[in-house]
N, C-alpha and C positions, 0 to 999 in steps of 0.2 A: 344625194350628198347634201349636207346638212348645209344652212344658209349662216353663217355667221359675223355677216357684215354687221358694224358697230352705229347706227345713226345716231346725234345728237339731235336735243330740243331746247329751242335758244328759253331761256327763264329771263318773265319781265314781268314786271308792276307795274297797275294801273297806277299811274300821277296822283289823278285823283286820290288812293288811299294816301299817300305821303303828307297830302294836304290833311284831311282827317287827323291823321296820326297825330301833326301836328296842333293839329286845334287843340286836341280831345289830351294829349299829355300837357298841355297846358294852358289851360280853360281861363286861369285867373291871370289879371295882369302884373300882378309881383311876380309871377312864375316868367312872366317873357321876359319884363325886366333885366331880372336874374341871369336867366339865358345869356343877355344880349349881356352883362357886365359879363360874366362866364366866360364868355367869348373873347372878349379882350384880356381877359386875365391870361386864356391857352397863348392869346399873342404876346404872353410880353408886355400891356403896358403894365408903367407906372402910375398911369392918371387916365379918370376916367370923369369924364363931365356926363350927364344927366340930363333932358330936359324934356320935361312933359308939356304939353299945353292941350288945346280945347281938342284940336285936331292931328296931334301927330308926339310923337316920341320921338325924342333922338339922341341916339348914345355916342359918344365922340371918344378915343381916345389913342392915346401917343404907341402904339404897338407896333408891331414887326410889318404890320398892314402886308401884302399880298402882292404877286408880281400876277402875270396871266396863267400858270402853272398852279399859283395858290388858288386861286382862282375858281379853278378846273375843281383845285381837292375839297377846295370849301363847299362845292354844290354839287358833289359825290357824295350820294348817302352812303354810308357804312366805308369811307376813307379809310385807311389801315395805318396813315401816318402814326396816330395819335398812338397804337400800340407798337408801331415798331421803335415810335421815339417819343415813349412816356414825359420827358421832362421838355422844360421850355429849352429854346438856347443859352437866352440871356441872363435867365432868371434859375434857370433850372427849377422850374416848379412841375409840381405832379400837375398834370395835362386834367381836367375836368369833362370837357366833353370828349364823349367817345362812340357816338352812333352817327352822328353827322343828320338829325334830325330837330335837333333845337332852329335851327337860323326860321324854319314855318312856325314854330312859335307865335314868330309877329300875325301871323295867316288868323289868330284864337282872336287878334284886337283890331286886325283890317284888310284888306283887298290888293293890299301894295306897298312892299315897302323896297326899300333900295339902298344899296354897299356902296359906299363912297370907298374906296381906298387908294394907296400909292405904296409906290416901294420901289429906292431906287428913280431911275427915269420911266417908270412905268405906272401910270395912274390909270383909273376906269370908274366910271357909275353904271353900277345893273338894277337894273328896277325888275323886284320882280310882283307882275303885276296875275295874282290870284283869275283871273278869268281869263288871260290868259294862258295860261300856267294847262287850265282844266279843258280848253280848245283842241280838242285830239288830231287837228291839222299842225300843232306846235311841238317841236322835237326835243328843243332849247331853250336858253337863256339866252337872250342877247348882251353884247358890250353895246 
C-alpha cells in the first residue's frame, strides 16, 4: 500500500537577511529619511518634523499612531494590511509602503532605532537594537 501522508516543512528566514536587505535597499541617508516620512504619510500624518543631529535623526509626526496590534503588524515583515486596505482611513491616501522592510532602513545609518507611539490609552517605546536582533537566542522585539 502506498503511503500518501503529507508532511509540512516550516518556512523560516534568518533574521540577519532582513537587516542586510534593509541596509542594501536604503544605503543613503536621504532614502532612510524618505522612508520614515513615508511611514508618517501612510499613518495619515498632517505634519512631520525631521530633526537631524550629529548622532541622531528624529522623525516626529501627528499620524494615527499604533496600538499593540498595530505594533505587531508594523514589525511583521510583509504584513498584508496595506494590500487589503490600500487607502489610509483619515485622508484616503494611496499608501506607499508595501513590503514592510523600510523600517530597517534605519539600520543603514545606525545600530539602534526607537519607535515611540501612542493610540488612545496605549503608548509604547520599542527599542530595536541591531546587535540584539542578530543574537540567535533572541526571537522577538521587546516593548
